All heavy atoms as a GROMACS GRO file, in nm:
protein
  466
    1MET      N    1   7.714  13.500  10.044
    1MET     CA    2   7.820  13.601   9.999
    1MET      C    3   7.911  13.529   9.896
    1MET      O    4   7.945  13.423   9.922
    1MET     CB    5   7.892  13.652  10.125
    1MET     CG    6   7.996  13.752  10.093
    1MET     SD    7   7.932  13.911  10.038
    1MET     CE    8   7.863  13.977  10.184
    2SER      N    9   7.943  13.604   9.792
    2SER     CA   10   8.027  13.548   9.685
    2SER      C   11   8.146  13.646   9.671
    2SER      O   12   8.130  13.766   9.680
    2SER     CB   13   7.944  13.538   9.555
    2SER     OG   14   8.032  13.493   9.456
    3THR      N   15   8.262  13.583   9.650
    3THR     CA   16   8.388  13.671   9.617
    3THR      C   17   8.438  13.630   9.476
    3THR      O   18   8.449  13.502   9.455
    3THR     CB   19   8.491  13.644   9.724
    3THR    OG1   20   8.432  13.673   9.856
    3THR    CG2   21   8.610  13.733   9.704
    4THR      N   22   8.460  13.726   9.402
    4THR     CA   23   8.514  13.712   9.265
    4THR      C   24   8.644  13.792   9.260
    4THR      O   25   8.644  13.921   9.297
    4THR     CB   26   8.420  13.757   9.160
    4THR    OG1   27   8.292  13.680   9.183
    4THR    CG2   28   8.470  13.724   9.022
    5THR      N   29   8.759  13.740   9.204
    5THR     CA   30   8.878  13.817   9.185
    5THR      C   31   8.920  13.804   9.037
    5THR      O   32   8.925  13.688   8.987
    5THR     CB   33   8.994  13.768   9.285
    5THR    OG1   34   8.950  13.779   9.418
    5THR    CG2   35   9.117  13.850   9.263
    6VAL      N   36   8.943  13.918   8.984
    6VAL     CA   37   8.990  13.917   8.843
    6VAL      C   38   9.108  14.016   8.836
    6VAL      O   39   9.138  14.104   8.917
    6VAL     CB   40   8.882  13.976   8.745
    6VAL    CG1   41   8.767  13.878   8.743
    6VAL    CG2   42   8.834  14.116   8.784
    7THR      N   43   9.188  13.992   8.724
    7THR     CA   44   9.305  14.078   8.692
    7THR      C   45   9.259  14.182   8.585
    7THR      O   46   9.196  14.139   8.486
    7THR     CB   47   9.422  13.997   8.640
    7THR    OG1   48   9.451  13.900   8.739
    7THR    CG2   49   9.539  14.088   8.600
    8VAL      N   50   9.278  14.306   8.613
    8VAL     CA   51   9.237  14.420   8.519
    8VAL      C   52   9.365  14.475   8.471
    8VAL      O   53   9.441  14.526   8.537
    8VAL     CB   54   9.151  14.518   8.592
    8VAL    CG1   55   9.112  14.635   8.493
    8VAL    CG2   56   9.017  14.458   8.633
    9THR      N   57   9.384  14.485   8.332
    9THR     CA   58   9.506  14.531   8.278
    9THR      C   59   9.497  14.679   8.251
    9THR      O   60   9.384  14.727   8.235
    9THR     CB   61   9.528  14.460   8.142
    9THR    OG1   62   9.424  14.480   8.055
    9THR    CG2   63   9.555  14.312   8.165
   10GLY      N   64   9.607  14.749   8.274
   10GLY     CA   65   9.618  14.888   8.238
   10GLY      C   66   9.593  14.988   8.351
   10GLY      O   67   9.623  15.102   8.332
   11MET      N   68   9.561  14.938   8.469
   11MET     CA   69   9.550  15.034   8.583
   11MET      C   70   9.687  15.069   8.631
   11MET      O   71   9.772  14.980   8.656
   11MET     CB   72   9.471  14.959   8.699
   11MET     CG   73   9.326  14.937   8.671
   11MET     SD   74   9.240  14.882   8.819
   11MET     CE   75   9.329  14.733   8.863
   12THR      N   76   9.708  15.194   8.650
   12THR     CA   77   9.840  15.246   8.704
   12THR      C   78   9.834  15.331   8.821
   12THR      O   79   9.940  15.372   8.880
   12THR     CB   80   9.916  15.315   8.579
   12THR    OG1   81   9.843  15.422   8.534
   12THR    CG2   82   9.939  15.213   8.466
   13CYS      N   83   9.710  15.380   8.852
   13CYS     CA   84   9.705  15.479   8.968
   13CYS      C   85   9.579  15.471   9.034
   13CYS      O   86   9.489  15.397   9.002
   13CYS     CB   87   9.722  15.624   8.897
   13CYS     SG   88   9.587  15.671   8.793
   14GLY      N   89   9.558  15.555   9.141
   14GLY     CA   90   9.444  15.567   9.217
   14GLY      C   91   9.327  15.601   9.136
   14GLY      O   92   9.206  15.558   9.165
   15GLY      N   93   9.339  15.703   9.040
   15GLY     CA   94   9.237  15.736   8.952
   15GLY      C   95   9.174  15.625   8.875
   15GLY      O   96   9.057  15.615   8.856
   16CYS      N   97   9.269  15.539   8.817
   16CYS     CA   98   9.223  15.420   8.746
   16CYS      C   99   9.141  15.326   8.840
   16CYS      O  100   9.041  15.285   8.796
   16CYS     CB  101   9.349  15.342   8.701
   16CYS     SG  102   9.461  15.428   8.595
   17ALA      N  103   9.194  15.305   8.951
   17ALA     CA  104   9.129  15.217   9.056
   17ALA      C  105   8.986  15.275   9.087
   17ALA      O  106   8.889  15.201   9.089
   17ALA     CB  107   9.203  15.208   9.185
   18ALA      N  108   8.976  15.402   9.104
   18ALA     CA  109   8.846  15.474   9.136
   18ALA      C  110   8.742  15.447   9.024
   18ALA      O  111   8.628  15.424   9.049
   18ALA     CB  112   8.866  15.611   9.163
   19SER      N  113   8.798  15.456   8.897
   19SER     CA  114   8.702  15.438   8.787
   19SER      C  115   8.649  15.292   8.778
   19SER      O  116   8.532  15.275   8.759
   19SER     CB  117   8.770  15.468   8.654
   19SER     OG  118   8.809  15.602   8.649
   20VAL      N  119   8.743  15.205   8.794
   20VAL     CA  120   8.701  15.060   8.792
   20VAL      C  121   8.599  15.034   8.918
   20VAL      O  122   8.499  14.959   8.899
   20VAL     CB  123   8.823  14.971   8.803
   20VAL    CG1  124   8.784  14.827   8.824
   20VAL    CG2  125   8.901  14.985   8.667
   21ARG      N  126   8.638  15.089   9.031
   21ARG     CA  127   8.558  15.059   9.149
   21ARG      C  128   8.418  15.118   9.134
   21ARG      O  129   8.318  15.051   9.164
   21ARG     CB  130   8.621  15.125   9.267
   21ARG     CG  131   8.562  15.091   9.406
   21ARG     CD  132   8.621  15.164   9.523
   21ARG     NE  133   8.765  15.125   9.533
   21ARG     CZ  134   8.873  15.207   9.498
   21ARG    NH1  135   8.838  15.333   9.480
   21ARG    NH2  136   8.992  15.173   9.519
   22THR      N  137   8.402  15.242   9.072
   22THR     CA  138   8.278  15.302   9.052
   22THR      C  139   8.192  15.215   8.953
   22THR      O  140   8.072  15.184   8.984
   22THR     CB  141   8.295  15.439   8.991
   22THR    OG1  142   8.367  15.519   9.099
   22THR    CG2  143   8.160  15.503   8.965
   23GLU      N  144   8.247  15.175   8.845
   23GLU     CA  145   8.167  15.102   8.746
   23GLU      C  146   8.121  14.965   8.791
   23GLU      O  147   8.006  14.919   8.770
   23GLU     CB  148   8.241  15.086   8.610
   23GLU     CG  149   8.264  15.216   8.525
   23GLU     CD  150   8.126  15.272   8.494
   23GLU    OE1  151   8.020  15.201   8.466
   23GLU    OE2  152   8.119  15.403   8.491
   24ILE      N  153   8.212  14.889   8.858
   24ILE     CA  154   8.174  14.764   8.911
   24ILE      C  155   8.074  14.774   9.032
   24ILE      O  156   7.980  14.703   9.038
   24ILE     CB  157   8.299  14.681   8.961
   24ILE    CG1  158   8.387  14.648   8.841
   24ILE    CG2  159   8.257  14.557   9.037
   24ILE    CD1  160   8.521  14.583   8.880
   25GLY      N  161   8.094  14.881   9.107
   25GLY     CA  162   8.001  14.906   9.214
   25GLY      C  163   7.857  14.934   9.177
   25GLY      O  164   7.766  14.917   9.250
   26ARG      N  165   7.840  14.972   9.053
   26ARG     CA  166   7.704  14.997   9.000
   26ARG      C  167   7.633  14.865   8.958
   26ARG      O  168   7.505  14.871   8.935
   26ARG     CB  169   7.715  15.092   8.872
   26ARG     CG  170   7.756  15.218   8.895
   26ARG     CD  171   7.764  15.310   8.778
   26ARG     NE  172   7.798  15.447   8.809
   26ARG     CZ  173   7.861  15.528   8.736
   26ARG    NH1  174   7.879  15.496   8.607
   26ARG    NH2  175   7.880  15.654   8.778
   27LEU      N  176   7.704  14.756   8.958
   27LEU     CA  177   7.635  14.635   8.921
   27LEU      C  178   7.544  14.585   9.033
   27LEU      O  179   7.573  14.597   9.149
   27LEU     CB  180   7.739  14.522   8.892
   27LEU     CG  181   7.830  14.540   8.770
   27LEU    CD1  182   7.937  14.430   8.772
   27LEU    CD2  183   7.752  14.542   8.647
   28PRO      N  184   7.422  14.531   8.996
   28PRO     CA  185   7.324  14.490   9.100
   28PRO      C  186   7.391  14.379   9.191
   28PRO      O  187   7.452  14.288   9.138
   28PRO     CB  188   7.215  14.434   9.018
   28PRO     CG  189   7.231  14.483   8.876
   28PRO     CD  190   7.375  14.513   8.863
   29GLY      N  191   7.366  14.392   9.320
   29GLY     CA  192   7.412  14.293   9.411
   29GLY      C  193   7.554  14.306   9.463
   29GLY      O  194   7.598  14.236   9.556
   30VAL      N  195   7.633  14.404   9.407
   30VAL     CA  196   7.770  14.423   9.448
   30VAL      C  197   7.769  14.491   9.592
   30VAL      O  198   7.707  14.590   9.609
   30VAL     CB  199   7.852  14.510   9.350
   30VAL    CG1  200   7.988  14.539   9.409
   30VAL    CG2  201   7.872  14.420   9.229
   31ASP      N  202   7.839  14.429   9.688
   31ASP     CA  203   7.852  14.485   9.826
   31ASP      C  204   7.978  14.568   9.839
   31ASP      O  205   7.973  14.677   9.907
   31ASP     CB  206   7.851  14.374   9.927
   31ASP     CG  207   7.719  14.301   9.928
   31ASP    OD1  208   7.618  14.363   9.919
   31ASP    OD2  209   7.716  14.183   9.949
   32SER      N  210   8.086  14.522   9.781
   32SER     CA  211   8.210  14.597   9.791
   32SER      C  212   8.298  14.556   9.682
   32SER      O  213   8.295  14.455   9.628
   32SER     CB  214   8.275  14.569   9.928
   32SER     OG  215   8.334  14.433   9.934
   33VAL      N  216   8.397  14.654   9.646
   33VAL     CA  217   8.490  14.640   9.546
   33VAL      C  218   8.631  14.684   9.602
   33VAL      O  219   8.647  14.801   9.644
   33VAL     CB  220   8.461  14.711   9.415
   33VAL    CG1  221   8.565  14.692   9.308
   33VAL    CG2  222   8.325  14.687   9.364
   34ALA      N  223   8.726  14.594   9.600
   34ALA     CA  224   8.867  14.636   9.650
   34ALA      C  225   8.955  14.624   9.526
   34ALA      O  226   8.954  14.525   9.449
   34ALA     CB  227   8.917  14.534   9.757
   35VAL      N  228   9.024  14.730   9.495
   35VAL     CA  229   9.107  14.740   9.384
   35VAL      C  230   9.253  14.763   9.429
   35VAL      O  231   9.280  14.844   9.503
   35VAL     CB  232   9.067  14.858   9.293
   35VAL    CG1  233   9.155  14.861   9.172
   35VAL    CG2  234   8.917  14.845   9.253
   36GLU      N  235   9.355  14.687   9.370
   36GLU     CA  236   9.494  14.702   9.398
   36GLU      C  237   9.555  14.734   9.263
   36GLU      O  238   9.588  14.644   9.182
   36GLU     CB  239   9.546  14.568   9.448
   36GLU     CG  240   9.699  14.571   9.481
   36GLU     CD  241   9.752  14.448   9.516
   36GLU    OE1  242   9.683  14.365   9.583
   36GLU    OE2  243   9.856  14.420   9.478
   37PRO      N  244   9.575  14.864   9.234
   37PRO     CA  245   9.626  14.901   9.096
   37PRO      C  246   9.768  14.838   9.072
   37PRO      O  247   9.787  14.797   8.949
   37PRO     CB  248   9.641  15.051   9.105
   37PRO     CG  249   9.554  15.090   9.221
   37PRO     CD  250   9.547  14.975   9.315
   38ALA      N  251   9.851  14.829   9.158
   38ALA     CA  252   9.990  14.790   9.140
   38ALA      C  253   9.985  14.639   9.095
   38ALA      O  254  10.065  14.598   9.000
   38ALA     CB  255  10.072  14.800   9.261
   39GLY      N  256   9.904  14.557   9.151
   39GLY     CA  257   9.893  14.418   9.114
   39GLY      C  258   9.786  14.387   9.016
   39GLY      O  259   9.768  14.273   8.968
   40GLU      N  260   9.715  14.485   8.980
   40GLU     CA  261   9.601  14.486   8.879
   40GLU      C  262   9.490  14.394   8.929
   40GLU      O  263   9.422  14.333   8.842
   40GLU     CB  264   9.655  14.448   8.738
   40GLU     CG  265   9.751  14.556   8.689
   40GLU     CD  266   9.793  14.523   8.541
   40GLU    OE1  267   9.808  14.404   8.512
   40GLU    OE2  268   9.819  14.623   8.474
   41LEU      N  269   9.473  14.380   9.058
   41LEU     CA  270   9.379  14.286   9.114
   41LEU      C  271   9.254  14.357   9.156
   41LEU      O  272   9.254  14.458   9.217
   41LEU     CB  273   9.433  14.205   9.229
   41LEU     CG  274   9.545  14.103   9.195
   41LEU    CD1  275   9.590  14.030   9.329
   41LEU    CD2  276   9.496  13.996   9.097
   42VAL      N  277   9.138  14.302   9.120
   42VAL     CA  278   9.006  14.354   9.173
   42VAL      C  279   8.930  14.240   9.243
   42VAL      O  280   8.914  14.137   9.171
   42VAL     CB  281   8.929  14.412   9.057
   42VAL    CG1  282   8.786  14.459   9.101
   42VAL    CG2  283   8.997  14.529   8.984
   43THR      N  284   8.894  14.259   9.360
   43THR     CA  285   8.812  14.161   9.438
   43THR      C  286   8.672  14.219   9.457
   43THR      O  287   8.657  14.328   9.512
   43THR     CB  288   8.890  14.125   9.562
   43THR    OG1  289   9.014  14.078   9.536
   43THR    CG2  290   8.803  14.025   9.635
   44VAL      N  291   8.568  14.152   9.418
   44VAL     CA  292   8.436  14.189   9.432
   44VAL      C  293   8.362  14.103   9.531
   44VAL      O  294   8.362  13.979   9.514
   44VAL     CB  295   8.363  14.181   9.292
   44VAL    CG1  296   8.214  14.235   9.304
   44VAL    CG2  297   8.442  14.267   9.190
   45GLN      N  298   8.298  14.156   9.625
   45GLN     CA  299   8.204  14.090   9.720
   45GLN      C  300   8.067  14.124   9.671
   45GLN      O  301   8.025  14.232   9.657
   45GLN     CB  302   8.230  14.137   9.860
   45GLN     CG  303   8.364  14.114   9.914
   45GLN     CD  304   8.377  13.983   9.985
   45GLN    OE1  305   8.277  13.928  10.030
   45GLN    NE2  306   8.496  13.926   9.993
   46SER      N  307   7.987  14.018   9.662
   46SER     CA  308   7.846  14.031   9.617
   46SER      C  309   7.765  13.933   9.682
   46SER      O  310   7.809  13.833   9.737
   46SER     CB  311   7.842  14.026   9.465
   46SER     OG  312   7.896  13.896   9.426
   47ALA      N  313   7.628  13.960   9.681
   47ALA     CA  314   7.528  13.877   9.747
   47ALA      C  315   7.523  13.743   9.670
   47ALA      O  316   7.504  13.639   9.734
   47ALA     CB  317   7.398  13.944   9.734
   48SER      N  318   7.536  13.746   9.548
   48SER     CA  319   7.544  13.624   9.466
   48SER      C  320   7.662  13.640   9.356
   48SER      O  321   7.697  13.752   9.336
   48SER     CB  322   7.405  13.590   9.392
   48SER     OG  323   7.372  13.703   9.310
   49PRO      N  324   7.701  13.527   9.294
   49PRO     CA  325   7.806  13.544   9.198
   49PRO      C  326   7.763  13.637   9.084
   49PRO      O  327   7.655  13.635   9.035
   49PRO     CB  328   7.815  13.396   9.138
   49PRO     CG  329   7.758  13.308   9.250
   49PRO     CD  330   7.649  13.381   9.320
   50ILE      N  331   7.869  13.715   9.041
   50ILE     CA  332   7.854  13.816   8.933
   50ILE      C  333   7.898  13.742   8.802
   50ILE      O  334   8.000  13.675   8.801
   50ILE     CB  335   7.941  13.940   8.956
   50ILE    CG1  336   7.900  14.003   9.096
   50ILE    CG2  337   7.927  14.033   8.835
   50ILE    CD1  338   7.771  14.067   9.088
   51GLU      N  339   7.816  13.749   8.696
   51GLU     CA  340   7.860  13.694   8.573
   51GLU      C  341   7.971  13.761   8.524
   51GLU      O  342   8.000  13.888   8.527
   51GLU     CB  343   7.743  13.706   8.470
   51GLU     CG  344   7.612  13.632   8.498
   51GLU     CD  345   7.634  13.479   8.486
   51GLU    OE1  346   7.706  13.440   8.401
   51GLU    OE2  347   7.569  13.414   8.567
   52ARG      N  348   8.074  13.678   8.472
   52ARG     CA  349   8.194  13.737   8.414
   52ARG      C  350   8.178  13.845   8.305
   52ARG      O  351   8.245  13.942   8.295
   52ARG     CB  352   8.286  13.626   8.365
   52ARG     CG  353   8.428  13.675   8.323
   52ARG     CD  354   8.521  13.562   8.292
   52ARG     NE  355   8.652  13.611   8.257
   52ARG     CZ  356   8.751  13.644   8.329
   52ARG    NH1  357   8.748  13.629   8.457
   52ARG    NH2  358   8.869  13.692   8.283
   53ALA      N  359   8.071  13.814   8.225
   53ALA     CA  360   8.043  13.910   8.116
   53ALA      C  361   7.998  14.038   8.171
   53ALA      O  362   8.033  14.147   8.112
   53ALA     CB  363   7.929  13.857   8.029
   54GLU      N  364   7.924  14.049   8.281
   54GLU     CA  365   7.878  14.173   8.341
   54GLU      C  366   8.001  14.240   8.398
   54GLU      O  367   8.009  14.364   8.381
   54GLU     CB  368   7.776  14.140   8.455
   54GLU     CG  369   7.644  14.107   8.410
   54GLU     CD  370   7.552  14.088   8.530
   54GLU    OE1  371   7.556  13.984   8.595
   54GLU    OE2  372   7.484  14.189   8.562
   55LEU      N  373   8.080  14.166   8.468
   55LEU     CA  374   8.204  14.226   8.523
   55LEU      C  375   8.300  14.289   8.419
   55LEU      O  376   8.353  14.391   8.435
   55LEU     CB  377   8.282  14.118   8.600
   55LEU     CG  378   8.380  14.146   8.706
   55LEU    CD1  379   8.332  14.258   8.801
   55LEU    CD2  380   8.433  14.034   8.781
   56THR      N  381   8.320  14.202   8.304
   56THR     CA  382   8.406  14.252   8.202
   56THR      C  383   8.346  14.377   8.131
   56THR      O  384   8.418  14.474   8.105
   56THR     CB  385   8.411  14.136   8.092
   56THR    OG1  386   8.478  14.023   8.157
   56THR    CG2  387   8.503  14.178   7.976
   57ALA      N  388   8.216  14.381   8.118
   57ALA     CA  389   8.151  14.504   8.058
   57ALA      C  390   8.167  14.621   8.154
   57ALA      O  391   8.204  14.733   8.103
   57ALA     CB  392   8.000  14.480   8.037
   58ALA      N  393   8.159  14.611   8.278
   58ALA     CA  394   8.178  14.719   8.370
   58ALA      C  395   8.317  14.772   8.371
   58ALA      O  396   8.342  14.893   8.364
   58ALA     CB  397   8.139  14.677   8.516
   59VAL      N  398   8.417  14.682   8.366
   59VAL     CA  399   8.556  14.724   8.356
   59VAL      C  400   8.579  14.790   8.224
   59VAL      O  401   8.644  14.894   8.220
   59VAL     CB  402   8.649  14.597   8.372
   59VAL    CG1  403   8.786  14.629   8.330
   59VAL    CG2  404   8.637  14.543   8.517
   60ALA      N  405   8.518  14.743   8.112
   60ALA     CA  406   8.535  14.812   7.985
   60ALA      C  407   8.480  14.950   7.980
   60ALA      O  408   8.534  15.047   7.925
   60ALA     CB  409   8.473  14.721   7.876
   61ARG      N  410   8.364  14.972   8.052
   61ARG     CA  411   8.303  15.107   8.064
   61ARG      C  412   8.405  15.202   8.133
   61ARG      O  413   8.404  15.321   8.107
   61ARG     CB  414   8.170  15.101   8.141
   61ARG     CG  415   8.056  15.045   8.057
   61ARG     CD  416   7.928  15.065   8.114
   61ARG     NE  417   7.912  15.001   8.246
   61ARG     CZ  418   7.869  14.882   8.261
   61ARG    NH1  419   7.841  14.804   8.164
   61ARG    NH2  420   7.852  14.831   8.387
   62ALA      N  421   8.488  15.145   8.229
   62ALA     CA  422   8.585  15.226   8.295
   62ALA      C  423   8.703  15.254   8.211
   62ALA      O  424   8.794  15.331   8.247
   62ALA     CB  425   8.625  15.157   8.425
   63GLY      N  426   8.716  15.185   8.100
   63GLY     CA  427   8.819  15.205   8.006
   63GLY      C  428   8.942  15.106   8.022
   63GLY      O  429   9.048  15.128   7.971
   64TYR      N  430   8.909  14.981   8.082
   64TYR     CA  431   9.017  14.887   8.100
   64TYR      C  432   8.965  14.753   8.056
   64TYR      O  433   8.857  14.744   8.009
   64TYR     CB  434   9.065  14.881   8.257
   64TYR     CG  435   9.105  15.016   8.295
   64TYR    CD1  436   9.013  15.110   8.354
   64TYR    CD2  437   9.230  15.063   8.269
   64TYR    CE1  438   9.057  15.239   8.395
   64TYR    CE2  439   9.279  15.200   8.302
   64TYR     CZ  440   9.183  15.278   8.365
   64TYR     OH  441   9.227  15.407   8.394
   65ALA      N  442   9.044  14.650   8.072
   65ALA     CA  443   9.014  14.518   8.027
   65ALA      C  444   9.038  14.413   8.131
   65ALA      O  445   9.141  14.432   8.202
   65ALA     CB  446   9.082  14.483   7.898
   66VAL      N  447   8.952  14.313   8.136
   66VAL     CA  448   8.988  14.194   8.224
   66VAL      C  449   9.074  14.097   8.152
   66VAL      O  450   9.044  14.064   8.033
   66VAL     CB  451   8.847  14.127   8.268
   66VAL    CG1  452   8.875  14.000   8.342
   66VAL    CG2  453   8.761  14.227   8.341
   67ALA      N  454   9.186  14.058   8.220
   67ALA     CA  455   9.279  13.967   8.156
   67ALA      C  456   9.210  13.825   8.150
   67ALA      O  457   9.128  13.789   8.233
   67ALA     CB  458   9.406  13.952   8.237
   68ASP      N  459   9.250  13.748   8.045
   68ASP     CA  460   9.190  13.606   8.035
   68ASP      C  461   9.234  13.513   8.145
   68ASP      O  462   9.320  13.518   8.209
   68ASP     CB  463   9.225  13.551   7.898
   68ASP     CG  464   9.152  13.623   7.793
   68ASP    OD1  465   9.041  13.677   7.816
   68ASP    OD2  466   9.203  13.630   7.679
   0.00000   0.00000   0.00000
């Protein structure tokens, strides 16, 4: 089991969190996605490590960005 935490900029509400959760949840191997909009934190549990580029692309599809 692998855990990855990133900061996602621009999330302000539950709807934002749901969009990010849905897009990341579509990535292969993802078991769960926890999103905290107020702190802009996203924690991903997966069977194996998720490539940062894949995670960044999923967040971008939701309309947000991963902070550096």
